[in-house]
C-alpha positions in Angstrom: -28.6 51.8 66.9 -31.4 51.2 64.3 -32.6 48.3 66.4 -32.8 50.5 69.5 -34.9 53.0 67.5 -37.3 50.3 66.3 -37.5 48.9 69.8 -38.4 52.3 71.2 -41.0 52.9 68.5 -42.6 49.5 69.1 -42.7 50.1 72.9 -44.2 53.6 72.4 -46.9 52.3 70.0 -47.7 49.5 72.5 -48.0 52.0 75.3 -45.1 50.4 77.3 -42.4 53.1 76.9 -43.6 55.6 79.5 -45.0 55.0 82.9 -47.8 57.6 82.6 -49.1 58.4 79.1 -51.4 61.1 80.6 -48.5 63.1 81.9 -46.7 62.7 78.5 -49.8 63.9 76.7 -50.3 66.9 78.9 -46.6 68.0 78.7 -46.6 67.5 74.9 -49.8 69.6 74.6 -48.3 72.4 76.7 -45.3 72.5 74.4 -47.5 72.6 71.3 -49.7 75.3 72.8 -46.8 77.5 73.8 -45.2 77.2 70.3 -48.5 78.0 68.6 -49.1 81.0 70.8 -45.6 82.4 70.2 -46.0 81.9 66.5 -49.4 83.6 66.3 -48.1 86.4 68.6 -45.1 87.0 66.4 -47.3 87.2 63.3 -49.6 89.6 65.0 -46.6 91.7 66.1 -45.8 92.1 62.4 -43.1 89.5 61.6 -43.2 87.5 58.4 -44.8 84.0 58.9 -41.5 82.2 58.1 -39.6 84.2 60.7 -42.4 83.7 63.3 -42.2 79.9 62.6 -38.5 79.8 63.1 -38.6 81.8 66.3 -41.5 79.7 67.7 -39.8 76.5 66.8 -36.6 77.4 68.5 -38.4 78.5 71.7 -40.7 75.5 71.6 -37.7 73.1 71.1 -35.8 74.8 73.9 -38.6 74.3 76.5 -38.9 70.5 75.7 -36.1 69.4 78.0 -37.6 71.4 80.8 -41.1 69.9 80.2 -39.8 66.4 79.9 -37.2 66.4 82.7 -39.4 64.4 85.1 -40.7 61.9 82.5 -40.4 58.3 83.7 -39.7 55.4 81.5 -40.8 51.8 82.2 
């Protein structure tokens, strides 16, 4: 299992893991932006920063499968 992890990391660094790195970057950026906006909005709403971070992290993590569902590997 450790060999598979190292192999995936090596392929990712070489740029050979995903077919379209542009699509990966855009979807990753969308996830980051959504998480940051939720966190900032929760703080502006009056929640403590640590509660806002937890809520934003859970929601951001929950949307990752939806964002990456059509991601193609080589």
